N, C-alpha and C positions, 0 to 999 in steps of 0.2 A: 937870617932864620938859623935857630940852633937845631941840633940833630932831634932833641926831644919834640919840639913843636912839628918837625917834619914827620915824624913817626906817628904822632897824633893826627895829623892831617891824613896820612896814608891809611891809618886804622879806621877813621871816620869813612873814607871814600870807599874802603873795603867792605865796610859794615852796610853802607848805603846800597852797594851793588848787591849783595847778599839779600838783603831786605827786598829790593825791587825785583831780583830774579827768582827768588826761591819762596819768599813768604807772600807776596802779592802776584806770583804767577798764576795764570788761569789753570783750573784744574783740567787734566787730560780728560778728552771726551769718552765716555764710556764705549767699550768695546762690544759691538753687537754680534751676536751669533750669526754668521753667513751661512745659509744653506746653499749648498753647491747646487747650481743650476741643473745639473745632469743627475742629481740624486734621485732616488726612489721617492722620498717624501716630497720633493718639488713636483715631480712629474705626477705624483698621484693627486696633489692638490688641484692641477689643471689638466686633467688627462686629454690626450688625443684620442679619437675614436677611429677604429679602423673596421671595414667590412671584410666578411670571410673572404670575399673575392679579392680584396686587396692584400689580404695576407698569403692568399694562395700562389701569388706570383713569386713570392720569396721562399723558393723551395729548392735551392742550390747550396752546395757546400760553402759556396763564397757569398751567399746571401740568404740566410736562414732564419726565418721567423716561425715562432710557434705560438698556439693559442693554449693557454692552461688556466682552467677555471675561469673563462671569460676575460683573461688578461692577455695582452699580446707582449711578446718578448722578442727582441732581435738578437738571438744567440750567436750570430755569425762569429764574433771573436772567440766563442767558447767551443766551437766545433771541434778543433785539434785538441782540446785540453779534456774533452768528454771522456770519462772513466769507461764508459760502455762502447767506446769506439763509435764506428758508424751507425750505431742504432739509433742515434739522435737523428738520423735522416729519414727514418721510418714515417714519421709525421710531419715532414718538412712542409711547411706552408699550410699545416692543418691543426685541428684541435689535437693536442696530445696529452689531454687531461688524464685519460685512462692509464696510458702508458707511464705518465709521470708519477702516479701515486702508487707504484708498485714497491715491494720490499728492496728494490735494488737502489732506491734513494733515501738516504737518511735525512734526518730533519734540517741539517744545515744546508742541504742542497736549496732549500727555499731561499735561504739568504743568499746564496750565490745568485739563484735566478733573480732575485730581486734587482740585481745590478743592471740587468738586460731589459728591465721593464720599459716599454715605450708607450704603451696606452692600453685602452680598453677596446673589447670587441663590441661592435655596433649591432644591435639586435634587429 
């Protein structure tokens, strides 16, 4: 077999490999947008419900839940970061709606609060 014939055979095999693996390859599966299970949106879609009594036992610096506008938040990880210091403890385990809606909280605080949402207050 001469060199030209060998080159033609190699070129045909290379072309066949390319066609098989790139032209007829299955399309990649579409990427689905995944909502993190602990995200605000996911929790709001299927909320847990807590009574005021259940929330009331979470009233310590190391275990702090608040009720704000009928929503329940576990703000334990935020206690040390609270700009108002230990004022966050004033309504620990209770309804903090009135204190939350003061001038001391800019609009972005609601976005921060959403990270700590755990459910709804059962009436």
